[in-house]
N, C-alpha and C positions, 0 to 999 in steps of 0.2 A: 704528091702522095697518090696512093691508090687504095682501093678497098677490095678485099676478097670476101665475098658473101654479101649478096644484095637482099637479104631478108629484112625483117622488121627493124632491127636495131641499126641498120645501115643509114637510115634517115637521120638519126641522132648524131651519128659520126660525121655525116656529110655536113650537117649544120655546124658542128664544132670545128671541122676543118676549114670551112668557108669563113669562120669568124677569126681565123688566124691571119695576121698580116704576113705578106710575102710568101704565102703558101698556096699552091694550086692543086686542086683535085683533078687528076688527069685521066684516070681510067678506073674501071670496075671489072671484076672477074667473078663469075658465078657459074657453077656447074650447069645451071639452067640458063642458056644463052638468051632466051626470051626475057627472063627476069633481069639479066644484066643489061640488055638493050633498053628495056623500059626504064631502069634506074638511070642509065646514061642519058636517055632522052629527057627525063624529068629534071635532071641536074645539069644539062647542057655539057655533058662530057663528050669528048671527041671519039672515045673508043670504049668498046665493051668486049669482053673475052669470056670464053667458057673453058679456057685452059690456062692454068697458072704459068707453066713454062712459056707459053706463047706471049702472055702479057709481059713477063719478065724479060724476054728476049726483044720484044718490040718497043718497050718503053724505058726511059731513063727515070727511075723512081728513087727517091731518097728514103721514103718510109712507106710502109704498108700497114693498114689496119686490117687485122684478121678477125672476121666476124662470122666465121663458120661454126657449125656445131662443135662443142668441146672435144669430141673424140677426133676431130681433124686438126685441132690447133697445133699439135706437135709436128705433124708431117708438113703442114702448110708453112708454118714458121721456119722449120728447119730448111725447107727448100728455099725460102726467101733469103734467109741468112747465108746459106752456103753457096747460092748461085748468083745472087743479084747485087750484093753489096749494099742492100737497103736495110734500114732499121725496121723493127717490127713492134707494133702496138696491138696486143691481144685483148679481145673481149674476155671477161672472166668466165670460167676459171682458166688459169694459165695453161694447164695441161690436166690430164686425168691421172697423172702419177707424179710423185716427187722426183723420181728418176728422170722422167722426161723433162720436167722443169729444169732440173740441174743441167741436163745435157744442152738445153737451149741457152741457158745462162753462159755455159762454157763456150758454146759456139759463137755467141754474140761477143763475148769478151775476147776471144781469140782473134776476132776480125775488127775489134774496136767499133762495134755497132751498138746501138741502143736497143734495149728490149724492155718494154713496159707492159703493164697489165691494167686494164680499165676497171676501176672500182667506183662507178659513177655516183653512188649514194654515200660514200665514205664520210663526207662532211655535211650531209644533210642533217637537219635538226632531228628528225625522227631517228636516224641511225645513231646520232650522238646520245640521245636519251636512252636508247636500248643499250648502247655500249656502257654508259655510266651505270645503268641499273644492273646489267649482268656482272659488272665488276664488283658491285656491292653484294648482290644476291644471285650467284651463278645458278642456283637451283630454281629461280623464279620463272624461268621459261620452260 
């Protein structure tokens, strides 16, 4: 696996990836090469990139976690799906429009690739309480 976007949330994704059996985090890409190299050093990754096309050309990657700002999710995920043969796991929100989201779903489906969106608090107790309360009293919030 690889990570695109070495900001704050990348640490959480790296921990989750490392917890998976038979999965190896092999590279990171960030527009800021210094940040990518720092992340790679901290996590013992062999490679850091500041160019997505370079990373995709240089590495054999099965899946990529896209952790960029939301306005970049569509373009980054589309590039990955259409050029690398890798599945994509997006940080929320998936895209900034329903049209973009649908296009990514169609692209993944056409290539038999997986496309997922991270909703890390979906099953937390606090979220579940809010969900139950809003279902009963949608005006309460």
